[in-house]
PASEMI-304408 format. One line per field, with one value per residue (C-alpha): residue in one letter; y, x, z. Coordinates in nm, 4 decimals. Layout:
rest = a, ...
v = Y, ...
u = X, ...
w = Z, ...
END
This chain:
rest = m, r, p, r, g, v, t, l, v, g, l, y, q, m, l, r, g, a, i, a, l, l, f, g, v, c, v, l, l, f, t, g, l, a, a, k, l, a, s, v, a, a, e, g, n, a, v, g, r, v, v, h, g, l, g, h, a, t, g, l, v, i, i, g, f, a, i, v, h, v, l, a, g, y, g, v, l, q, m, q, n, w, g, r, l, l, t, i, l, f, s, a, i, g, l, v, l, v, l, p, g, m, v, h, a, n, v, s, f, l, a, f, g, l, i, n, a, a, c, i, l, y, l, s, m, p, p, i, r, r, a, f, r, a, e, g, s, p, l, r, v, a, a
v = -0.6744, -0.6439, -0.8851, -0.7254, -0.8682, -0.7014, -0.3706, -0.4188, -0.5078, -0.2067, 0.0312, -0.1180, -0.0572, 0.3010, 0.3618, 0.2103, 0.4411, 0.7477, 0.6732, 0.6114, 0.9355, 1.1273, 0.9604, 1.0411, 1.4066, 1.4217, 1.2729, 1.5391, 1.8180, 1.7138, 1.6288, 1.9905, 2.0050, 1.6744, 1.7910, 2.1131, 1.9242, 1.6728, 1.9544, 2.1375, 1.8179, 1.7164, 2.0737, 2.0351, 2.0900, 1.7523, 1.5555, 1.7949, 1.7549, 1.3744, 1.3640, 1.6117, 1.4136, 1.0802, 1.2183, 1.3590, 1.0352, 0.8326, 1.0610, 1.0476, 0.6672, 0.6407, 0.8769, 0.6699, 0.3504, 0.5301, 0.6346, 0.2771, 0.1535, 0.3996, 0.2972, -0.0705, 0.0006, 0.1889, -0.0995, -0.3495, -0.1360, -0.1093, -0.4910, -0.4619, -0.7647, -0.5436, -0.3960, -0.7441, -0.8485, -0.5260, -0.5708, -0.9285, -0.8131, -0.5308, -0.7456, -1.0080, -0.7418, -0.6118, -0.9645, -1.0169, -0.6825, -0.7641, -1.1172, -1.0128, -0.8469, -1.1459, -1.3768, -1.1731, -1.1821, -0.8060, -0.7557, -0.4838, -0.6800, -0.9895, -0.7911, -0.6405, -0.9771, -1.1455, -0.8718, -0.9001, -1.2798, -1.2562, -1.0156, -1.2502, -1.5586, -1.3855, -1.2353, -1.5701, -1.7686, -1.9095, -1.7452, -1.4046, -1.4487, -1.5390, -1.2350, -1.0082, -1.1653, -1.1464, -0.7874, -0.6546, -0.7454, -0.6205, -0.8971, -1.1696, -1.0176, -1.0059, -1.3685
u = 1.4649, 1.1803, 0.8862, 0.5505, 0.3912, 0.6578, 0.5754, 0.2050, 0.2732, 0.5026, 0.2501, -0.0264, 0.1822, 0.2514, -0.1182, -0.2105, 0.0376, -0.0910, -0.4512, -0.3495, -0.1487, -0.4526, -0.6677, -0.4145, -0.4001, -0.7818, -0.7859, -0.5405, -0.7404, -1.0760, -0.9482, -0.9811, -1.3438, -1.4261, -1.2564, -1.4578, -1.7827, -1.6989, -1.6061, -1.9325, -2.1374, -1.9721, -1.9719, -1.6136, -1.2619, -1.1115, -1.3086, -1.2004, -0.8344, -0.8635, -1.0346, -0.7835, -0.4838, -0.6258, -0.7101, -0.3618, -0.1990, -0.4206, -0.3501, 0.0243, 0.0218, -0.1743, 0.0704, 0.3611, 0.2144, 0.1448, 0.5087, 0.6205, 0.3821, 0.5285, 0.8824, 0.7901, 0.6510, 0.9671, 1.1796, 0.9801, 1.0105, 1.3868, 1.4023, 1.5319, 1.4738, 1.3844, 1.1008, 0.9746, 0.9840, 0.8171, 0.5446, 0.4838, 0.4656, 0.2197, 0.0100, -0.0124, -0.1175, -0.3740, -0.5026, -0.5504, -0.7311, -0.9825, -1.0592, -1.3656, -1.5185, -1.4333, -1.6187, -1.9344, -1.8782, -1.8372, -1.7329, -1.4737, -1.3151, -1.3027, -1.1355, -0.8702, -0.8156, -0.7612, -0.5223, -0.3211, -0.3114, -0.2044, 0.0780, 0.2011, 0.1862, 0.3459, 0.6347, 0.6938, 0.7313, 1.0849, 1.1587, 1.0534, 1.2596, 1.5615, 1.5040, 1.5075, 1.8222, 1.9996, 1.8945, 1.9414, 2.3065, 2.5778, 2.8113, 2.5659, 2.5163, 2.8949, 2.9330
w = -1.9804, -1.7352, -1.7774, -1.8563, -1.5407, -1.3265, -1.4918, -1.4177, -1.0535, -1.0128, -1.1660, -0.9497, -0.6384, -0.7398, -0.8167, -0.4822, -0.3127, -0.4970, -0.3980, -0.0360, -0.0363, -0.1591, 0.1064, 0.3801, 0.2783, 0.2803, 0.6306, 0.7440, 0.5813, 0.7243, 1.0724, 1.1850, 1.0742, 1.2433, 1.5637, 1.5636, 1.5098, 1.7842, 2.0199, 1.9546, 1.9866, 2.3130, 2.4462, 2.5541, 2.4377, 2.5379, 2.2792, 2.0070, 2.1032, 2.1058, 1.7661, 1.6263, 1.7532, 1.6416, 1.2986, 1.2483, 1.3629, 1.1301, 0.8362, 0.8941, 0.9217, 0.5967, 0.4242, 0.5590, 0.4158, 0.0874, 0.0586, 0.1256, -0.1482, -0.3961, -0.2971, -0.3364, -0.6833, -0.7748, -0.6465, -0.8510, -1.1639, -1.1057, -1.0611, -0.7054, -0.4825, -0.1830, -0.3908, -0.4732, -0.1068, 0.0076, -0.2527, -0.1411, 0.2213, 0.1550, -0.0784, 0.1959, 0.4467, 0.1977, 0.1415, 0.5140, 0.5450, 0.2693, 0.3926, 0.5984, 0.2929, 0.0745, 0.3133, 0.2549, -0.1240, -0.1637, -0.5267, -0.4655, -0.1808, -0.4034, -0.6816, -0.4535, -0.2870, -0.6234, -0.7370, -0.4142, -0.4402, -0.8056, -0.7130, -0.4405, -0.6624, -0.9615, -0.7668, -0.5922, -0.9140, -0.9539, -1.2934, -1.1604, -0.8424, -1.0559, -1.2782, -0.9738, -0.8362, -1.1715, -1.2441, -0.8910, -0.8343, -1.0702, -0.9485, -1.0479, -1.3918, -1.4455, -1.3353
END
């Protein structure tokens, strides 16, 4: 049986991925408009191409990370150790990214930093690690 905290962490990862996916799609959709505006403002075509290419690359990278977040959440919900490790990795990256905002005591950065730290600490606890190893391998369950 999956612990309730694991379910919460998995759902948080999937929600995080869904929001990032929506953001990435919005970046892709509005890149064309931003490129047109930059091209008109700079009175040239090169700036528009650069903004367009950079916007598409950024949107695709965000969508890629969003898909990995959703996969990590799925792996956690399925009690797979790779999902646990991926969640710890992306929570650590998220924690590092919100550190500048936490230094300035921004409330939303503090909240996301605390959630990321809680995910890392919870998934690193020995009983939770053992639960993932026992649930993830059919050979260990049989033994």
